[in-house]
N, C-alpha and C positions, 0 to 999 in steps of 0.2 A: 504494500500500500504506500502510495506517495504521501509526502508530508502535506501537500496541498489538500489531498482527499481527506486525510485525517483531520486537518484543521476545519474543513467543511463539516465533517461529522461531529466534531467537538462543538462547533458553534450551534449546530442544529439541535443537539441533545443535551447540552450543558445544563440548562435550566431543569429539564426533566430529571436528570440524575441528581442535581442538587435537591430538588423537591423530594425525591424518593428517600434520600439520606436524611433530610431534615425531618420528615414525618416520623422517623424512628428516633433520631437523636435530640431534636429540638435545640440544636446549637449550630449556628451558621459556620463557625470556624471548623468544627469537627466535620461538618457536612462537606466543606471544601476539601478537607483531607481525604474523606471517603470518595469524593468525586474524582480526585486525582488518582487514587488507587484504582478506581473502577476503569478509568480510561487507560491506565497503564496495562491493566489486565486485558482490556479490550484489544489493545495494540498487539499483545502476545497471541490472542486467540482469534484475531480478525478473520483468518483463513477458514476457521471452522464455523463461523457464525453466518447464517443466511442473511443476505442483504435486506430482505423484507422484514427481518426480525430484529434489527439493531435496537429499536426502542425497547422492545420487550426484554432483550438480553441485558441491556444496560440498566434498566430499572430493577430487574431481579438481582443482578450482581450488586448494585448499589445498596439495595435493601439488605441483602445477606451480609455484605461487608459492615454495614451499620449495626446490624444485630450482633455480629461477631465482636465488634468493638464494644458494644454494651455488655456482652458477656465477660469481656476481658477488663472492663472498667474497674473492677475491684483489685486488679493486679497493679503493681506499682509500675508506672511508665517513667523510666529514668531518662533524663536529658543529659547527653554527654557534651561537655564543654571542651574547647580546644586548649584552654589555658588552665593549668592546675590552680594557680593563684586565684583566678576568677571563681573557681569552684569553692575554694576555701572562704572567700569573701561572701559568696552566696550562702554558705553554711552558717557563717556568723550572722548574717542578716536574717536567717530563718528563725533564729531564737530571739525573743524579746520578752521583757518583763511586763506583766500586767500590774495593776495598782496594788495587788496583794503581795508582790514580790515573787510570785510563782512563775516559773518559766513555761511558756507555751510555744507551740510551733506555729509560726506566722503562716506558713504555707498550708498547714492543716486547717487553720481557721479560714483561710481564703477558699480552700477546697470545699469545706463544709458550706460556706456561704454560697459558693458557685452552685453546689448541688441543690440547695434550697431554691435559688433563683431559677435553675433549670426546671425543677419540679413545679414551681409556680407558673413559669412560662408554659409548660406542658398542660397544666390545668386550665390556663386561660385559653390556649388554642383548642383544647378539647371542648370547653364550654362554648366557644365561638362556633365550632363545627356543629355542635348539637343545637344551638340557638338559630343560626342562619349560615348556610353554606356559602353564600355570597360574601358575608363578612369574613369568614375564614379564608376564602380565596383572596380577598383584597388584602388581608393582613399578611398572608404568606407571600403573595406576589410583590407586595411593597417592601417588606422588611427582610425577607429571605432571598427572594430572587432579584430584587432591586429594579423592578419594573416601574415605569412611570404611569401616570393616570391614563394616557392614551393607549398604552399597551394592555393595561388591565381592562379597559373598556372594550377593546377589540377582542380580547380573549373571552370575556364574559358575555359579549354581545349586547352591551348596554352603552349609554352615552357617558361622556366624561363627567358631566354634571351629576349623573346618577351615581357614578363611582364616588365622587366627593360627598354626596349626600349620604350614601351608605357608610362611608368611612366616618363621617361626623356622628351619625346615629350609633355606629359601633363603638366609637370612643366614649360617647356619653353613657352607653349601656355598661361598658367596662368600668368607667369611673364609679357609677352607682354600685356595681356589683363587687368590684375588687379593690377599690382604693384603700379601704381600711385594712384589708389583708396585706396589701403592698406596703403600707406604711409601718406595719408591725414587723416586717422583715428586717 
């Protein structure tokens, strides 16, 4: 496969793969990582994939990779640094004292907070999906896929004004339903 053909396929299916990964992970950065791995795997297997089934193959592969990542999420993912001194500085920064003088792990606190936010985001997306599928699509297309109002309107078959109205109503509903919960995080 030529590089030009691969770039064309990448442009055509990137958003689909991102959405498939995001629906499992609810994290845009991790979804990008899964997307990259999916396209690398696709490049290895392109000769065995039917040209009419690229979308299906990429979607299934992305979902499976995202699920595998979730299963491995409890394992420690070590980041290797090039400079040993940098690692020692990072280790020193990882420990801090709280007001009681007790040592706590800075990264552990951040990881716990990140997990709470991910769970909250997942709850919001699931409640949006249950309340109104258009609101869910608008949220995902805006914040995950980075689409503008015109692209969203075209995809949903509605006017740009309708997209803006639905987004406003969605945000008002979310404020009423989830603001106190968000502030308690």
